[in-house]
N, C-alpha and C positions, 0 to 999 in steps of 0.2 A: 427555334428552341436552343439550339447549340450556341448561337451568338449571345443570346441572353445569359445562358449559364457561364459563359467565358466573361461577360461583363460583371457578373456577380462575384466570380473568383477574383477578378482584378480588384474590385472595389474592397472585397475582404482583405486582400493582401496589402492594400494601400491605406486601410482604415487606421492601423496604429501610427503610420507616418503622418496622416492628417491630424490625428489627435495630438502627437507630439509637437508638430509644427504650431498648432493653435496655442498649446501650453507655453511654448518658448516666445510666442509673440503677444501673450496675454498683457493687456495694459491694466495695471491696477490703479485705484483711485488715488492712493497715496504710496510713494516709494521713497526709500531712504538708503543711502549708501554709507557704510560704517567700515572703518579699517582700523587696525593696530599695527604698530610698528616699533619694535625695539631698535632705536637708532644708534646703538653702540657708542656709548660715551660722548654724548653731545655736551661738551664742557666749553665755557668761555675761556679766556686766557688771563683772567683776573684771580688773584689769589683770595680765597675766602677763608678768613682765619677760624672759622667755625667748623670747617670740614677737612677731610684729608684729600684735598684736590691737587696736591703737589705734583702729582704725575702729569698733569695737564697744565703746565706753565711754560713759558718761553725759556725757563732756566732749567727745566727738567731734562731727563735723558730722551724724552720724546720730542723735545724742542717744539712744543705745541704753541704756535704762534698765530698772529691774525691771518696770514696767508692760508695756512692749513684750516683754521676755523672756517674762513669764508668758502674755501674749496669744499669742505665737508657740507655746508649749507647748500652749496649748488649741486653737489651730487645727491642729496636727498631731495632737492627740487626736481631733479631729473627723474627720480624714481616715481614720486608723487604725480608729475606731469604724464609720464607714460601710463601709469596705472589707471588715472581717471580717463585717459584717452581710450585705452583698450577696454576698461570694464565699466565705465559710467558716462559714456557719450560726452566726454570733455567737461563734465560737471564736477566740481570739487565735492568732496564727502560732507554730508551733514553732521557726521559723527567721526572724530578721530581720537583714538587712544595712543599715547606715547609712553614709552619708559626709557630710562637712561638718559633723561634730560637734567642738567645741573640745576636750573632755575627758570624762573619766568622769562628773563631776559633772553635766554637762547630760543625759547618757544617763539618770543616776538620777533626775534631775528629770522626764525625759519618762515614766519608768516609774512615777512617782507619779501621774500623770494617771489620770482615772477609767477609761478603757478598760483600763488594765494594773493596776487595783486588785487587790491579792493575786496579783500576777503570780509566776511561778516561773522566772524567767530567771537564767541565768549570763551574765555579760558577759565577752566576749573583746575587750580593748582595751588599748592602750598608746599613749603619746604619740608620734606620728610625727615625723620630721625636717623636715616641711613648715614653711616659714618662717612662714606665717601661723597655724600651729598647728591646722590642720583634720585631722581623722583620720577613719579607718574603723573599724567596729566590727561584731562579730557578737553577737547575742542568741540564746541557745539555751535552750529549755525544759528544765528539770531532769530531765524523764523520758527525755532523750537523753544518753548517756554521752559526754563529751569525752575522748577518748584522748589527743590531743596538739595543741598550738597552734604557731603560728609567725608571725612578723612579717617578711615577706620584704622585705628591703631593696632599693632601687633605686639601686645605686651606678653612675651613668652617668658615665664619666670625662670625657666631652665637655660636661657640664653643671655650671654653678657652683651653680645652686639645687637642693637636694634635693627630691624629691617624696614623696607618701604611700606608706607601706608598703602591701603587699598583706596582708590579714589572713587567716589560714589556720586552720581548725580540722578536725581528723580525728574524726569522730563515728561512734558505733555505736548503731543502734536497731533492735531486734527482729531481730538477726542480720544487718542490712545496714550496711556501712560507706560512710559519705557524707563525702567531701571538700569542705569548703565554702571558697570563695575570695572575698572581698569587695575590690573594686577601686575606685580613683578615679585614672584615669590622667591624665597631664599635659594641661593645657588646649590650646585651639587658638589661644592668645594669638600674634598675628602672623600668623595664617592657617594653614589646614589643611596646606597643602604645606610651608610653613616650619617647622611644628612636628611633622611627621609622623615624623621620625626618633626623636622622644622616645617616642612611643607604640609604635613599632616595637621600640625597645629594652626597654620594659617587657613587651612581648608575648613576647619572646624569653625574658626571665627567668621569666615564668610558665610558658610551655611547658616548659622545662627542669625546674622544679619539679614540674609535673604528671607529666612523663615519669619523674621519680626517685622520686616519692612515692606513686603510685597503681598498683594492680594491675587486671587486666582484670575482676575481679569488683567492684571498687569503683564507687560512683556519684559522679561529679564534678558539682558544682553551683557554677557560676561566675556570680557576680552583680556588677553594678557600673555606675558611670558611666564608661564607656570613652573619652569624648570623641572618638569615632570611630564611624562607621556600620557596619553588618554587612558592607558590600561594600568597606570600606577595607582597605589592605594589612595593618595590624596584626592584624585579625581574620580576614579571608578567606583570606590567604596564610600566615600564621604561627601563629596560635592554633588556628583551627577546622580541625582535620585530620579524617581519616576516623573517628577515634575520639570526636569531639565533634559535637553538633548545636546550632546557634543557634536557639533556639525562636522568635525574633523574626522569622524568615523563613519559619516554617512557615504553612501555609494557614489553620490554626485560631486563629492569634494574635488576640487581642482588642485592638482599637484600631489607630490608624494612626501611633503614635509616642508617645515619652515626652517629647519636647521640641520646641518650635517655634522655629525660627531664621528671623527675618524672613519669617514666613508659611508657611514649609515644615515640615511635620512629619516626623520621623524618630526612629530609635532610638539615642539616645545611651546610655540605660540599658537593659541587655540581660540575658538569662538564658540562659546556655550550659551544656548538660549533656553527660554521657556519651551516646553514640550510643543512642537509644531503641530503635531495632530490634534492637540486639544485647544488650539486658537485658530483665529482666522488670518494669522500671518502666513504669507507665502514666501518661500526662499527663491529667489531667481537665480543667484549664483553665490557660491562661497569656496573659499580656498586660499592658497598662497599665490601671490603675484611674483612671477619669475620671467625674466628676460635675459638673453645672452649677455647683454652689456653689463648686467649686475653680477655675472658669475666669473669664477676663477677655476681653471683646470690645472691640477698639480701633475707632477711628473708620472704619477700612477694612472693618470686618466681620470681621477675623482674630481667631481665637479662640486664646488663650495660657493656660498655667497662670498662675494669679493669685499673683504672687510677693510676698515681704515688702518688698523694697526695689527701687527702680530709681534707681541712683545714691545720693544721700542722702535721696531721697523715700521715706517709709515708706508703703507701700500697705496693710500689715496683711493680707497674703494668707497663703499657705501655703508654697509653694515654687515656684521657676520649673521644676521637673521634676515629672512624675507618678511615682507609685510604680508598680513592676512586681511581678507576683506570679506564683507557680506553685503549683498544687494537684496533687499527684502521690502515687502509692502503689504497692503491689505485693501480690501474694498470696504465701502461704507456699509 
């Protein structure tokens, strides 16, 4: 009797472990890996007369030349290669969101790097009205059907300078409709409070598009550099209603942020999805990808993403942001 009781106690104690292990090893019928990366000023070296790209030319103070450009591509290749090895069994992502790319040419050059050799991506991109000429883009594996695309203009009547479009793709994969939105919202130039209204405006535009273009059976995947944190007005009060989840505030998120501002980590780059509890989607992992080789430690001991430039000083890093990723799937 005593031995039986001991066995029961051991089983009770180990039961949560078995359940957790089973959940971690669960194989879903359909799995996708999505990532978003602000690649920090991925400009080519050619002057575009229609944009203010003078900062990134061989004749500029940055002396942005072919060597630095190709080195930047190789550094981004290193990040993607390590991320897919560590987070996705060496399989390239099915969905990639990018921001701070100058044009389609730099995207194509990135896709020529080793990690994307023999890639199978369709590129959703067009030149945005941003004055500096930096854009957003979506890369979609060709096994996924693109049903519709849109470049959502941000026509704020109170602003003289135009900002980046929101890039939208309506996708279909194995019976699942996925609406992807890639964002790069207006910066905090002048301070968070002074610039808050700009991001509130963009958030309202996006919210209206979601309401109009998605049904309750769709899965919405919203990624980007929002230049706001999850608890700021644009996100917590306008965009993220009951039908959406900000995965960066969930308990299982990996990492403490995607961006370090004066020693404080937080989530400028975020992944927001349809309410997971109301769908058959399961999140296997989500968070920011961070490795020691991607980081820089200053004299105060503060750790930052290792960036390409600080002012006109070339550091030869990767980006001032960390990429964020989502591994998700569903059963039939």
